[in-house]
N, C-alpha and C positions, 0 to 999 in steps of 0.2 A: 260301135266305134272300135277302131283298132287301138290297142294299147301296146306300148313298147315291151319287148321281152326283157326279162330281168335275170340277174344272177345274184346269188347270195355271196357276200364278201365278209371276211373276218379281218378286223384290224387288230394289230398288236401294239400295245402301249407299254411304256416303262411300268414296272410293277413292284416297287418296294412295298413291303407288307408287314404289318404287326401280326406275328403269328399267335401270340397269347396276350390278349388284351389285359387281363387281370395282372399277369406278371409284369407287363410293361408299366402299368399304372402303379403297381406296388414299388417298382424301382424308382419311379418319378417321385412319388409321395414320400419315399424313404430318404430323399436328399435332405440334408439338414436345413437348407434355406426354406424348404416347404414344410417338413415335419415339425420344425420349431414353432410354426405358426398355429398349430393345433394343440389345444390343451384338453385334458380330460374333463368331461362334463359339459363341454361346449355344445350348444345347439347349432348345427351347421346346415344352411340351406344350399341345396344343389340345384342349379338352374337346368330346366329341360325345355328345349324349344320345340317348334312344330315341324321342323325340317326332317326329312328322311335321312338323318345322319347314319352312316354305316355303323352298325352294332351299338347304337346309342343306348339300347336297353342293357346291353352287357357292360358298357362303359359306366353307366349309372349304378348298376348292381355292384360292380367291382369297387367303385368309389365308396358306396355305402358300406361294404364289408371292411374295406381298409380303414375307413374313418372310425367305424365301431371298434376295430382292434386298437386304434389309437386312443380310445376312451371317449370319443365324441358321440353325439346323438344326431345323426344326419336325417334330413327329410328332403323331399323333392318339391320344388315350386314350378308350376308352368310359367315359362317366361317367353312369351310370344306375342307381345304387342296386342293387336286387335284380332288375332286369329281365333278360330273357334266361335265365330259370331260375336266376339268381344264379350263373352260370358265366362264366368268361372267354371260352370258345368261343361260348356263346349270345349274349353281348353283341356280339361281332364279327359274328355272323350278323344281328343286328338292324341293325347299321350297314350291312351289305351290302344288306339289303332297302330301306334308305333311299337307296341309291346312293352311300354313303360307302365307298369302297374305296381301297386303296393305289394302284391303277392310275389311278383317276379323279382323286384328290386330289394325287397326286404326293408322298406322304409315307408312311412306315411307320405301321402301327397297332400299338400295344403294349398288350396287354390282360392284366390280372391282377386278381384279387380281393383281393390282399394290400394291407394298409393299415399306416400308421404312426400312432401316437397323438401328437398335437401338444400335448396338455394337456387342460384342461377349462374349461368356462364358469364364470361366477360361481355358477351354480346347481349346479355339480358334474356337468354333462353332459359325457362324454368327447368330444373332437374328433378325428376320424380323417381321414386323407388317403391317397388312392391312392399306394402306395409308388413306383410308376414316376414319377408326377408329382412327388412329393416329391424324388426323386433328380435331377430335371431342374434346369436353371438358372432356370426360371421357367414359370409357367402363364398361359395366356390362357383366361379363362372365356368360353364361347360359349353363349348360350341366348336363348330367346324370353321376352319379358315378357308375361304374360297373367294373367287371373283364375284363381285356384286352383279346383279342383273339390271341395274339402272345407271351405272356410271363407272368411270375408271379413276383410280386414285391410289396413293401409297397404302392406304388402309381401306378395305372394302367391307367384306362380310366376315365377322369373326367375334372375338371376345369383347371388343368395344361396342359393337352393335348389340351384343347380348346384354352388356351392362346398361346401355341406354334404352333402346326400343324394347328389348326383351324384358328386362326388369322394370322398366317404366310403364309397362302395360299400355292399355288403350290411350291413356291420357298423354303419355310421352310420345307415342306414335303420332297422335294428332298434332301435338306441338311441333314436332320435327317435320312431318310431311307437309304441314301448312306452308313451309318455305320452299316447297318443290325440291328439285334435285340438290340445290345448295343445302337444304336442311338435312338430307340424309348423307350427303357427301362430306360436308364440312362441319355442320353443327352437331351431327350425330357423334362424330369423333370427340368433339369438345365436351359434350354431355357425358359420353362414356368415360373420358378422363376424369371428370368430376366425381363420378360414381366410384371409379377405381381408387381415386385419391381420398375418398371419404373416410377411410378407415374400416369400412364394413366388409371389404373384399379380402378374403384370406389369400387366395391365389386363383389363377385361371388354369383350366385344363383344355388345351388346344388339340384338335384333331385335324390332320391333313389327310385327304383321301386320294387314292390313285384313280385311274380311269375305269377301274373295274368295280367301283363302289365299295372299296375296302379301305380300312384305316392303314395309311402308309406310315403315319407318325403320330405318336401321342406324347404330349409334353406338358408338364406342370410348370407354370410361370409365376414368379412372385409379382405382386401388383406393380412395383416400380418398373419392371422390365416389360410389361405387357405391350405398350405401344411400339417400342422398337422391335421386339421379337415378332409381333404380329406382322409388321412390314416384311420382315425376312421370311416368315413362313408363307405369306401370300406369294412372294416371288417363287418359292419352292413349289407351291401348288400350281402356279401357271406353267411350270415345266412338266407337270403331270396331267393337267386337265385334258379331257377328251375333246375331239373336234371332228367335224365332217371332213372327209378327204377330197371334197369337191368344192370349188369356189363359186361356180355359177350353176344354178339349178333352175329348171323350168317349174317343176312341181316337186315340193317336199311334202311327203305324207308322214304324219306323226300318228302312230296308232293311238296313243293316249297322252293327255296332259295330266298333271296332278301336283298337289302341294308336296307330296313325298318325292317328287322328282326335282322340283325347283320351286322356290318361293313365288315365282311368276307363272307357275303351271308348266310352262315351257321355258327352258333356259335361254335367255336372250343371247347369250354368248354362243350358243350352238346354232340357233336358227338365224342369227344375224339381224334381229329386229328389237329395238328398244320401244319404239312408238311412244316417245315422250316429247311433247312440244318443246322445241328449242334445243333438243339434244341430238347431236349428229349420230346417224345410224352406224353400226359397225361396218367396216369395209368388206369383211368376209365372214360367212358366205353371203351371197346375194341370191335369194330365192324369189322368183316372180310370184309364185303362188304357194302358200302354206295351207295345208289341209290337216285338220285334226279330227280323229274318228271317235274318241271316247274320253271319259274322265275316270280316273282311278277310283276304286272303292275307298281308298284311304283318304281321299279328299272330301268325302261326305257331301258331294254335290257342289263344293266350292270350285267352280270352273274358271277361276281367275286365270287369265292368260288366253282365254278363247278369243279375245279381241286381237291377239297377235296373229290369228289365222284369217284366211280369206273365205274359207268354206268349212262347214262342219256338218254333222249328221243328226238325224232325229234322235238317235239313242243317246247322244250326249245332251241334247237339248232337254230331253225328258228327265234326265237325272239332275239337272241344274237346280241348285238351291240358291235362289236369288238373294235371300236374306244374308246368307253366309258370304256369298261373293260380293254383294254390295257393301257390306260392312268392311270387308277387306279393301276393296278398291277405293271407297270413300276416304278411308284412312290414308291410303297412299296418295290420293288425288290424281292418279294416273288413269283417267276414265277410259281411255282408248282400250285398255286391257280387259275391260269387262263388256265391251260392246259385242253383242252376239252377231257373228257374220251370217251370210246366207246359209240357211238350213236346208239340207237335201235329205232324201230318204235314207240313203245308205252310202257305203264307201264307193260303190261303183258309180253312183250318180255324182258324187263330189269330184271324182277323178275325171269323169266325162266332161263336167262343167269346166274344170281347170284346164284340161287339154283343149277344149273348144275355144277357150279364151286366150290361149297361148298363140297370139297372132303370128302368122307366117311360118309356123313350124308344123310340118306334117305330124300327125299323131304318133306314128311309129318312130319318129326321131326325137321325141320328147326327152329332155334330160331329166330323168326321174330318179328320186332317192326316197326310200322308205326306211324309217327307224321306229323301234318300239316305243321310245320316249326319248327325252333329251338327256337322260342320265346314263343310260346303258347303250353305248355306241360300239361295242365290240363287234356285233353282227348287224348288218344292214343289207338291204337290197338296192341295187343300182341298175339302171338300164344298160343294155349292152354297149351303147355308144360312150359310156363313161369308164369302161374297164381300164383302158390304157391310162387315163388320167388318174384314176384311183391308185393304180399300182405305182405310178410315178410320184404321187404326192404323199403316200403313206406306206408304212410297213404293213402290207396287207396281202391277202391271198384270196383267190376266187375259190369258193368251196361248193359250188353247184354248177350244173349245166344251165344254159339259157332256158328259161321256161316262161310260159304265159302267166300273167297275174291270175291267181285263182280266187274266185269268190264263192261263198257258200250260198245256200238257197235263199238267204235273206239279202244277198247282194253285198255282203261284207267280206273283207279279206280274212284269210285264215290266220292263225297265230304264227308267230315266228318259229 
């Protein structure tokens, strides 16, 4: 089969950047409204989620060092809902894959799936909190502020999500996801507010990232200011988030999905697919066929998000850990995202199938885009017929001559 010729493109995005993470955090925690909340001898729990947050291990290590200097006794708690197979051991393993270890961070990691019930919201939704964190003298919420992969709202993914689903463990995740999108869009914020107002939260540390997977901003926020400030930081993030420079695509090839790239394996905001019953799909981009080639090592076989694709490969299928993926998707209740699509032998066969099913379009004229994953969009390959559109829509440059798609002896595309 004839494949379209491709060129390599480099996109340029706005790039505010925190040069020295520890120095930035030292300045933030040195502010009186934050420092005054930490007393010598306090046992302080630092939350650590499952996302591939930029420099999360350095952020946590820095917080540990600063809190120790303030006389506190910090420790780390995995705060990631049902991830890691909804087990205490699995969640520690996820942290290890992110570089968050006791040795590196200089603090113990205390993992449990036990929770205590703090009460309930005005709607009657129970509010849970990790038992170990609840027994501490105070909690520091640590999370990235970003667009959610399931909905749009004034508050999406950030500190309130960490306070609710993160600290509430598997039990809170089940309670909220049982209401569908309303549960995580509306009820999640209400639960998070209850946790923040419980008196157990000392402050939050918010990270906003640029399109290069780097921390663009780090900010310590007193509990009373978290909801308002999170709205403002989400707006800042949306001005920095990466996107594809093409609105209409025939075949979008994603080299790998993974929990370290997005909570949904592939960021729905990038590929333009929610696949949640009753939720309107994003307007842009619109891809006829999405192909995913592999799952990242950091995901440990949790291929959640494979259901967002139309085709995949045998190498992804053989790495799939159904137990981990099923626990994750059953908690979310968004079953479409774990449905395994047509499995073909390799990258070549998946592309041949997608191009064959692209009705009325000659193979050489396929509007084709290839990305390494949905987090890193600086470099991508596009078919020749998209060059003008890319240069018009984005701050981008072509960095290679037109070339044929190159497959190795196993029929897979070479690395970027």
